[in-house]
N, C-alpha and C positions, 0 to 999 in steps of 0.2 A: 488955672488951665482954663482961661481964654478961649475960643477959637481952636478947642481942640474937640474932637469927634471921637466916638467911640462904638463900636457893635457892641451889644450883649446878647450871649446865646444864656439862656433860663432851662438848666436841666429837668426834666421831667419822668419818673418812671411808675407808673399806672397802679403799682402793689402799694405807691409810698400815699402815706397824707396827700392830698390835692391840693387840699387849703394851705396848705406850706408852700408850696408852689406859687399862690397868687399872692398871697402877702409876702413871700422874701423878692417877686419879681419886683411889686411896687416898691419895696425896699431900696432893692438895689437901683431903682430907677432915682428916686427920692434924693439916696445918699449922691450918685456922678450928676447929677442934675445942680442939686446944692453944689458943690464943689466949681457949677461952671461946665461940663462938660455935655455937649450937645449928645442924644443918644440914640442910636439906631438901630430897633428892636423890632422884633414883630407883634402883634397886638392881639387882642383876647378875638376881636372877630377873624383873624391867622390861624390861628393854634390855640389848642383847650389853655388858656391863660396867657398864650402869647409865651407857650414854655417850646421846647425843643425834643420830643420823643421818639419819632416813628419818622420812616423814611421819607414820605412825603411831609413831615414837619421839616426836615433836614433839607430839603429840596426846596422850599419857601425861604428858608431862615439863605440860604446860600445865592438864593436868585437877590434875594432884599441888599444884602449884603454887596453883589456884583455890581446893582443900579448903582449904590451911593460909595465905591472903591474909592473915588477921587477925596471923598471926602474922608473916608475912617482911616483914622491915622495906629487901630489899636483895636483888640475883643478884650472882653471881660467875658468869661464864663464864670456864669454862679451857678453852686446847686444848694437851692433851698431843700432837695433832698435826693436820695441815693443817684437820680437822673441817669439818663442812656448814654453810654460811654459812646456807643458806636452810633448815634446821632448827632451828639456832638464833635466827633472827627470828623463825620462826612462833611459838618458844615462848611467845616474850616477849609477840608482837603476839594471840595468843590467850590468854594468861593476864591479858592487861591488867592489870598491877598499879600499875601509875605508881610503881615504885621507882626507886631509881637501882642502875645498874647499871655493872658494873666488869668490864672485858674483860681478860683476863690469857694470855699465851701462851709456853709450855717454850721455852726456846734449845736448839739444837742445840750437840752437844760436835764440836769439831773432828776429832777420831780416830772419828766414829759417823757418816758422811755417807752410806755405803753406803742400799743398799734394805731392809737389814735393819731400818737403826736409824735414817732421817732422819725427824724429825720435819715440817718446813717450816712450823710453828705460826707461822714472821715472815711467810709470806706468806699464811698460812690468817688469822689476824689482821685483816690490811687488808681481805681479803674479806667478813669478819664484820661488819667496821665501815663498810665501804661498806653494804652492806646493812641493816644498822640505819639511818644513815642515812637510806637511800629513804626506811624508813616512818618514818620521823621519830619515834623510839627514841632516846630523849639516854643516855649513855653515859661512863662516867669511862676513864682510861686509864693505867698504871702508869707513872712514871716513865723506864724503860727499854721500847723496844717490846717486849723480850721477859725475860723475870726470874723468877729461881728462885723458887718459892714457898718453900722453905728457907731461902732469903737473906736476911740484914736490911733489906735495902732492900723487898722485896713486904711485910715487917710491917710498915716503917712506909704503905706504899701500903692495905695493909688499915685499917692503923689511920684514916688522912683518911678511907678510907670510910665504913667503919663511924660514923664523925662522921656523917657525911652521912643517914645513914638511921635513926638512933637517935631515942627520944624522941619525945613529943606534938605538937612544935614542928617537928620536919620533915615529917609526915601534914600539920599545916595548911599548910607549903608548899608542899607537893603539890597538895594542895585547891585553892591558891590559884594556882598553876597551870596546873593545867585548867581552872577557872574564867578564866581571862586569856585560855587558849589558845582558850576556846570564844567569850568576848565579842571575841577577833581574828579567828576563822573568820569569825562573825556577821557584824562589820565591812567585813569583807575583799566577801564574799558581797554585799553595800549599795553596797560601792562598785565592783565590776565588773561589776553591775547598773545602775547611773548612766552608767558609762565605756558599756557597751552600747549605753542611750540615744542619748547623746552621740553614740557613733558610728554610729549608725542615722540621727540628722536628720544628720549633715554629708555622707553619704552621699547623702541624696534631695537637698542643697541643690545638690551637684556634677553628680548629675544633674538638675536642673532646670537649671542652670545652661549645661551641654551641650548640652540640648534647643534652650533660649531662641538660643544662638548660632548652632546648626543654622538654624532657623528665619531668623534675619538673614540667614546666608549665601542663602538662596533665595531670600528679598525681594530681594534684591540683583541677581539673575540679571535680563538685561533681556530682554521678549517676541522681540527679533531673534535673540538667542544658544537661545532653545529653540523659536526656526523652524527657524532652520539647523540644532541636531540632530534637528529630525527631517527635514527635506531630505534630509540624508546619504545615506540607504542609497539615497533616489528617485536620488539622481545618479549614485551607485555603479552600480546597475543599469541603466540610459540610458547608463551607458559601455563596460558589459560587451557591451549589445546591439549597439552600434554599434561594437564593437572586434571582435565575431564576425559 
């Protein structure tokens, strides 16, 4: 994985144990650097533990990624605890790198499920991926929903992910994808406009048919019927007068 640079987003959520986020960030950096990857990430001087949780954190991380956009070939989202799904999505939206994204979640240990050590990254990953899906941001998943970065399985996941973002051909594919997306959006807009015109024409025709039917019903009424309706109030008045 030489000459590969990846951005790193470390998710954090305040009411989950912070020490997991701090240790998890260093673990992921060590794994990435051990695989020969250059890492672009916030540091403890930028945000709490170099993680992303708030709006300000997301802004700082997005700004950093924009500054390094020419070298970043992909982004790894690491969740040592639940993480804040909105902040993670905002970083990727605002940085607008158009590179592959890998979402990883740390596993919980069966004997450490108390409030002091519980990660709940399992659920946090689902929430983060849901937000990315809503914003139309493509992403990749690890083989297992949660995975230990130091394990052999994550090594394979990382190797597969690195293949997506390395080399000029990958950037060419991304440009092609963006172009195809733009054309698809334009085509969809044109199609929607045609459907809108068609619906308007159909509505006008239905309204015209209703008006015609009402006119025919009125024309079928006999003059006697109309006179009878006009005469009824007078008959009622005379009956009341005679009854009194």
